[in-house]
C-alpha positions as CSV (number, residue, x, y, z in Angstrom):
1,M,184.7,167.4,-104.7
2,S,182.9,170.6,-105.6
3,M,183.7,172.4,-108.8
4,L,183.2,175.8,-107.3
5,N,183.4,176.8,-103.7
6,V,182.4,180.3,-102.6
7,K,183.0,181.1,-98.9
8,N,182.4,184.4,-97.0
9,L,182.6,186.3,-100.3
10,N,182.5,190.1,-100.0
11,V,182.6,192.4,-103.1
12,W,182.6,196.2,-103.0
13,F,183.0,199.2,-105.3
14,G,184.5,202.5,-104.5
15,K,186.6,203.6,-101.5
16,R,185.9,205.2,-98.1
17,Q,182.7,207.2,-98.1
18,Q,181.9,206.2,-101.7
19,R,182.3,202.5,-100.9
20,V,179.3,200.3,-101.8
21,D,179.1,196.7,-100.5
22,A,177.5,194.8,-103.3
23,V,178.0,191.3,-101.9
24,R,178.2,190.4,-98.2
25,D,179.4,187.1,-96.8
26,A,178.1,184.9,-99.6
27,T,178.7,181.2,-99.1
28,F,177.6,178.3,-101.4
29,E,179.2,175.5,-103.4
30,V,178.5,174.0,-106.8
31,A,179.1,170.3,-107.4
32,R,181.0,169.1,-110.5
33,G,178.4,168.6,-113.3
34,E,175.7,170.5,-111.4
35,S,173.7,173.5,-112.7
36,F,173.3,176.0,-109.9
37,G,171.1,179.1,-110.1
38,L,171.5,182.5,-108.4
39,V,168.1,184.3,-108.2
40,G,166.9,187.6,-106.7
41,E,165.7,191.0,-107.7
42,S,167.8,193.5,-109.7
43,G,170.7,194.9,-107.6
44,S,170.8,191.9,-105.2
45,G,174.4,191.1,-106.2
46,K,173.9,188.0,-108.5
47,S,176.0,189.2,-111.5
48,T,178.6,190.8,-109.1
49,I,179.4,187.3,-107.8
50,L,180.1,186.1,-111.4
51,R,182.3,189.1,-112.0
52,A,184.2,188.5,-108.8
53,I,184.9,184.9,-109.8
54,T,186.2,185.9,-113.3
55,G,188.2,188.9,-111.9
56,L,186.0,191.6,-113.5
57,A,185.2,192.9,-110.0
58,P,188.7,193.2,-108.5
59,N,187.7,194.3,-105.0
60,W,186.8,191.2,-103.1
61,S,187.7,189.2,-100.0
62,G,186.8,185.8,-98.8
63,Q,187.6,182.4,-100.4
64,L,187.0,181.3,-104.0
65,S,188.2,177.9,-105.2
66,I,187.8,176.0,-108.5
67,D,188.1,172.2,-108.4
68,G,189.7,172.5,-105.0
69,N,192.3,175.1,-106.1
70,P,192.2,178.6,-104.5
71,V,191.5,181.4,-106.9
72,P,194.3,184.1,-106.6
73,Q,193.6,187.8,-106.8
74,K,195.4,187.9,-110.2
75,R,194.0,185.2,-112.4
76,P,196.6,183.1,-114.3
77,K,196.0,182.3,-118.0
78,A,195.2,178.7,-117.1
79,F,192.2,179.9,-115.0
80,Y,190.4,181.1,-118.2
81,K,190.9,177.6,-119.8
82,Q,188.9,176.2,-116.9
83,V,186.3,179.0,-116.4
84,Q,184.4,181.0,-119.0
85,M,181.5,183.4,-118.9
86,V,178.5,184.1,-121.3
87,F,177.2,187.6,-120.9
88,Q,173.6,188.9,-121.0
89,D,173.9,191.0,-124.2
90,P,175.5,189.1,-127.0
91,Y,175.8,192.2,-129.3
92,A,177.8,194.1,-126.7
93,S,180.1,191.2,-126.0
94,L,181.1,190.6,-129.6
95,H,183.5,193.0,-131.5
96,P,181.4,194.6,-134.2
97,R,184.2,194.6,-136.8
98,H,185.3,191.0,-136.2
99,S,183.8,188.2,-138.2
100,V,182.6,185.0,-136.4
101,D,185.7,183.3,-137.8
102,Q,188.0,186.0,-136.1
103,V,186.1,185.9,-132.8
104,L,186.5,182.1,-132.5
105,G,189.9,181.8,-134.2
106,E,191.5,184.4,-132.0
107,T,190.1,182.8,-128.8
108,L,191.5,179.4,-129.9
109,Q,194.9,180.9,-130.8
110,L,195.1,182.8,-127.4
111,H,194.6,179.5,-125.6
112,G,197.3,177.7,-127.6
113,F,195.2,175.4,-129.8
114,R,196.3,174.3,-133.2
115,D,194.2,173.0,-136.1
116,I,192.2,176.3,-135.7
117,D,190.1,175.8,-138.9
118,N,188.6,172.4,-137.9
119,R,188.0,173.6,-134.4
120,V,186.1,176.7,-135.6
121,V,183.9,174.5,-137.8
122,K,183.2,172.1,-135.0
123,L,182.3,174.9,-132.5
124,L,179.8,176.3,-135.0
125,D,178.3,172.9,-135.5
126,D,178.1,172.3,-131.7
127,V,176.1,175.5,-131.2
128,G,173.7,174.8,-134.1
129,L,175.0,177.4,-136.6
130,G,177.2,175.6,-139.2
131,Q,179.8,176.8,-141.6
132,K,177.6,179.3,-143.5
133,F,177.9,181.7,-140.5
134,R,181.6,181.5,-140.3
135,F,182.4,184.8,-142.2
136,R,179.5,186.8,-141.0
137,Y,179.7,189.8,-138.7
138,P,177.6,190.4,-135.6
139,H,175.3,192.9,-137.3
140,Q,174.4,190.2,-139.9
141,L,173.2,187.9,-137.1
142,S,169.9,187.7,-135.1
143,G,170.1,188.0,-131.3
144,G,169.8,184.2,-130.9
145,Q,172.6,183.6,-133.5
146,R,174.8,186.1,-131.7
147,Q,174.3,184.4,-128.4
148,R,175.2,181.1,-130.1
149,V,178.5,182.6,-131.2
150,A,179.1,183.9,-127.7
151,I,178.5,180.4,-126.3
152,A,180.8,179.0,-129.0
153,R,183.5,181.5,-127.9
154,A,183.1,180.5,-124.3
155,L,183.4,176.8,-125.2
156,A,186.5,177.3,-127.3
157,P,189.1,176.9,-124.5
158,E,187.2,173.7,-123.4
159,P,186.3,175.0,-119.9
160,E,184.8,172.9,-117.1
161,L,182.8,175.7,-115.5
162,L,180.5,178.1,-117.4
163,L,179.2,181.3,-115.7
164,L,175.9,182.3,-117.4
165,D,174.8,185.9,-116.7
166,E,171.1,186.0,-117.8
167,P,172.0,184.4,-121.1
168,T,168.5,184.7,-122.6
169,S,167.0,187.8,-121.1
170,A,168.0,190.0,-124.0
171,L,166.4,187.6,-126.5
172,D,162.9,187.2,-128.0
173,V,160.7,184.8,-126.0
174,S,160.6,182.5,-129.1
175,V,164.4,182.2,-129.1
176,Q,164.9,181.9,-125.4
177,A,163.8,178.2,-125.2
178,E,166.1,177.3,-128.1
179,I,169.2,178.7,-126.3
180,L,168.2,177.1,-123.0
181,N,167.8,173.7,-124.7
182,L,171.2,174.2,-126.4
183,L,172.8,174.9,-123.0
184,T,171.1,171.9,-121.5
185,D,172.5,169.7,-124.4
186,L,176.0,171.1,-124.1
187,R,176.1,170.5,-120.4
188,A,175.3,166.9,-120.9
189,D,177.6,166.4,-123.9
190,R,180.6,168.2,-122.4
191,N,180.0,167.4,-118.7
192,L,180.0,171.1,-117.9
193,T,179.2,172.8,-114.6
194,Y,176.9,175.9,-114.7
195,L,176.5,178.8,-112.4
196,M,173.6,180.7,-113.8
197,V,172.2,184.1,-112.9
198,S,168.5,184.7,-113.7
199,H,165.6,186.8,-112.5
200,D,163.2,184.3,-114.1
201,L,162.3,181.5,-111.8
202,S,160.8,179.4,-114.6
203,V,164.2,179.5,-116.4
204,V,166.0,178.4,-113.2
205,G,163.4,175.6,-112.7
206,H,164.1,174.4,-116.3
207,M,167.9,174.6,-116.1
208,C,169.1,174.1,-112.6
209,D,169.4,171.4,-109.9
210,R,169.7,173.8,-106.9
211,L,169.6,177.6,-106.4
212,A,170.6,180.3,-104.0
213,V,168.3,183.2,-103.3
214,M,169.9,186.6,-102.9
215,K,168.6,189.8,-101.2
216,S,170.5,193.0,-100.8
217,G,173.9,191.4,-101.4
218,E,173.3,188.4,-99.1
219,V,172.5,184.7,-99.8
220,V,169.4,184.2,-97.7
221,D,168.3,180.8,-98.9
222,I,169.6,177.7,-100.7
223,L,167.1,175.2,-101.9
224,S,166.5,172.4,-104.5
225,V,164.7,172.9,-107.7
226,A,162.1,170.4,-106.4
227,A,161.4,172.9,-103.6
228,L,161.1,175.7,-106.2
229,R,158.6,173.8,-108.3
230,S,156.5,172.9,-105.3
231,M,156.9,176.5,-104.0
232,E,158.3,175.4,-100.6
233,A,160.5,177.8,-98.9
234,S,161.6,178.5,-95.3
235,H,162.8,182.0,-95.7
236,P,160.1,184.8,-95.9
237,Y,161.9,186.6,-98.7
238,T,162.0,183.4,-100.8
239,R,158.2,182.9,-100.2
240,Q,157.7,186.5,-101.3
241,L,159.7,185.9,-104.5
242,F,157.7,182.7,-105.3
243,E,154.4,184.6,-104.8
244,A,155.5,187.5,-107.0
245,S,156.5,185.0,-109.8
246,L,152.9,183.7,-109.8
C-alpha cells in the first residue's frame, strides 16, 4: 500500500477575480519507505503541494490519503503524529526566544510523550548534535545546526512521512551534504517515507528513488532516478530541465 496518495489535487489562493490556481489536477503516489522528489522551476507549485498536505494551504480539492486513510479538510491531532514537515529556512521555523530544549520538549509534550528528558537527549544524538546544544538558542547555532534541530523537532512525534521543503537550499554548500547524508541515514534507521521538494536535480538524484516534474502547477512527468541520471525523459519540458541543469 502507498504511504501517500495524491489524486486530482487542486490548490488555489484568493477568491473570484483574485483567485490564483497554484496546483491543477496533480496526481502521484509515494510508496512506504520511498523517497520521492518534486522538481520544477520556482512557482511551479511544488511547495504548495506540501502545504496542502499539512493543512497550511486550506483551499484545496481532490483526494489526499495517508497510509490508505483519507485526509480530512480539518486535520486531527493524530495526523501530525504521522506526518511532519521540515521547512526551507531553519531560522524562521524556530522560535528565537525558545532554547533547543524548549523547542523539543514542548513538541514531545504536545504529542503526549513522557520521559521528556531522555527523549530530548536521544533526539539530539540522532541528529548529530549531542547534549551540549540542549540549552542553546537559535542565534547561538549555525545554519546547519539549526536545520538539525528542525529535523529533530520533526522526528519528535515519531512520524512515518516527512515532507522536506528544500531542506538544504538555505545552507552553505559545505553543510548541505552533511544534512542530506543525515536525512539518508535517518530514513534507513527509522523506515521513513520522504516527499522532498527541490530545484536542484543533483540533490534529488542523491536522495530520491523517483520524482515528479512540475510546470505551471501541473505534474507533467513522473520518472525514476535512473532516468534522471541518464538524462532520459519523454516530456519536452523535462528534457529542457535536464539540459538547463547541465
